[in-house]
C-alpha positions in Angstrom: 0.1 0.0 0.0 0.7 3.7 -0.6 2.8 5.7 2.3 1.0 9.3 1.0 -1.6 9.9 2.1 -4.4 11.4 -0.8 -6.5 12.9 2.0 -6.5 14.8 5.3 -8.1 17.5 7.4 -8.7 18.9 10.5 -11.8 17.6 11.5 -12.1 15.5 15.2 -15.8 14.3 15.3 -16.0 10.9 13.3 -19.1 12.3 12.2 -17.0 15.3 10.4 -14.7 13.3 9.1 -17.7 10.6 7.9 -19.3 12.9 5.6 -15.8 14.2 3.7 -14.7 10.6 3.0 -17.9 9.3 1.9 -18.6 11.0 -1.8 -14.4 9.7 -2.3 -14.7 6.0 -0.5 -17.9 5.5 -2.0 -19.3 2.7 -2.6 -16.9 1.1 0.3 -18.4 0.9 3.8 -16.6 0.2 7.0 -15.8 -2.8 7.5 -13.0 -3.0 10.0 -12.2 -0.3 12.4 -9.8 -0.8 15.6 -9.6 1.9 19.0 -7.0 2.3 20.8 -7.7 0.8 24.3 -7.9 3.8 27.7 -7.1 3.8 31.1 -10.4 2.8 31.5 -9.9 -0.6 29.6 -6.8 -0.9 28.4 -7.8 -3.2 25.3 -8.1 -2.8 21.6 -12.0 -2.2 20.6 -12.3 -4.4 17.2 -15.9 -4.3 15.4 -17.0 -4.5 11.6 -18.1 -7.2 10.0 -14.2 -8.6 9.8 -13.9 -7.8 13.4 -12.9 -11.8 13.6 -10.4 -11.5 10.6 -8.3 -9.0 11.6 -6.0 -7.6 14.9 -4.5 -4.7 15.3 -1.4 -4.1 17.5 -1.4 -0.4 18.6 2.8 0.6 19.3 5.4 2.6 21.7 2.6 3.3 24.9 0.0 1.2 23.8 -2.5 3.7 25.0 -0.7 6.7 23.2 0.7 4.9 20.5 2.2 6.4 17.2 2.7 3.0 15.5 0.0 0.8 14.4 0.0 -2.9 12.5 -2.6 -4.6 11.3 -3.2 -8.5 10.5 -5.2 -10.5 8.7 -5.8 -13.1 11.2 -7.4 -16.1 9.4 -10.7 -16.4 7.5 -12.6 -14.4 5.3 -10.2 -10.9 4.2 -11.6 -8.1 2.1 -11.3 -8.3 -1.2 -12.3 -5.1 -2.9 -11.5 -2.8 -6.3 -11.4 -0.1 -3.7 -9.5 -0.1 0.1 -8.8 2.7 1.8 -6.9 3.1 5.5 -8.1 6.0 7.7 -6.0 6.7 10.6 -7.4 9.1 13.1 -5.4 11.1 15.9 -6.6 11.4 19.7 -4.8 13.9 21.2 -4.5 18.1 21.7 -6.5 19.6 19.9 -3.8 21.7 18.0 -2.6 18.7 15.9 -3.4 19.4 12.0 -4.4 17.7 10.1 -6.2 15.1 12.4 -6.8 12.5 9.9 -5.1 10.4 6.8 -7.0 8.6 4.3 -4.9 6.7 2.5 -6.4 5.0 -1.0 -4.9 1.5 -0.3 -6.6 -0.3 -3.2 -3.2 -2.4 -4.7 -3.5 -4.1 -1.0 -4.2 -8.3 -1.3 -6.5 -8.5 2.0 -3.8 -10.5 3.9 -0.8 -8.7 3.9 0.0 -6.9 6.9 -0.3 -3.1 7.1 2.0 -1.5 9.4 1.6 2.3 9.9 4.3 4.2 11.9 5.3 7.9 13.3 1.7 9.3 13.1 1.8 12.2 15.7 5.2 11.3 18.0 5.4 13.3 20.6 2.5 15.4 19.5 -0.5 13.4 20.3 -1.7 9.9 19.2 -3.5 7.4 17.4 -7.0 7.0 18.4 -8.0 4.4 15.9 -7.7 2.4 12.0 -10.3 1.8 9.9 -10.6 -0.2 7.0 -13.3 0.8 4.3 -14.3 -1.5 0.7 -16.7 -3.1 -1.3 -18.5 -5.5 1.4 -20.3 -7.6 -1.4 -16.4 -8.8 -2.3 -15.7 -10.9 0.6 -13.1 -13.8 0.0 -13.3 -17.0 1.9 -9.9 -18.2 2.5 -9.0 -22.1 0.8 -9.6 -24.1 3.7 -13.3 -22.4 3.8 -13.7 -22.8 0.2 -12.9 -26.6 0.5 -15.3 -27.1 3.6 -17.8 -25.8 1.4 -16.8 -28.0 -1.5 -17.2 -31.1 0.9 -20.3 -30.3 2.6 -22.2 -29.2 -0.8 -20.9 -33.0 -2.5 -21.7 -34.8 1.2 -25.3 -33.3 0.0 -25.6 -34.1 -3.1 -24.7 -37.3 -1.9 -27.1 -37.7 1.0 -29.8 -36.2 -1.5 -29.0 -39.1 -4.0 -29.2 -42.1 -1.9 -32.3 -40.7 -0.6 -33.4 -40.9 -3.8 -32.2 -44.0 -4.4 -34.7 -46.1 -1.7 
């Protein structure tokens, strides 16, 4: 994926960012989001339809990170003609820009994404979000073989039942 952000801005609210990026990423939608933990809950909070298939590790200070690593953990992966990565900052309001949007459409969905040196010493990553066309989910090879096997078993059982 590219290391040069195509879009950025000073907006602090996710709603304002969504309004700006919606025409840029359409028809892509939010597929995976990882929020940095906080003092009350230091664990990363992951959401979206692909939350079970990806994991994000925030580096440096886990509650005040300038680096992150997004990895595919197995199962279905994001495979879309349009894939975007949003990196949103948290911390002091004087950071400008407060978010960056990358077009990573060349990403294969399983390659790890390393995000580094965002606002070091001045702020931190608040969350990362992957956007894409959800209709193009691709199961991994093991899932495909399992589905094929289940289909063949079903056909065999149906033939046996009809033969009786």
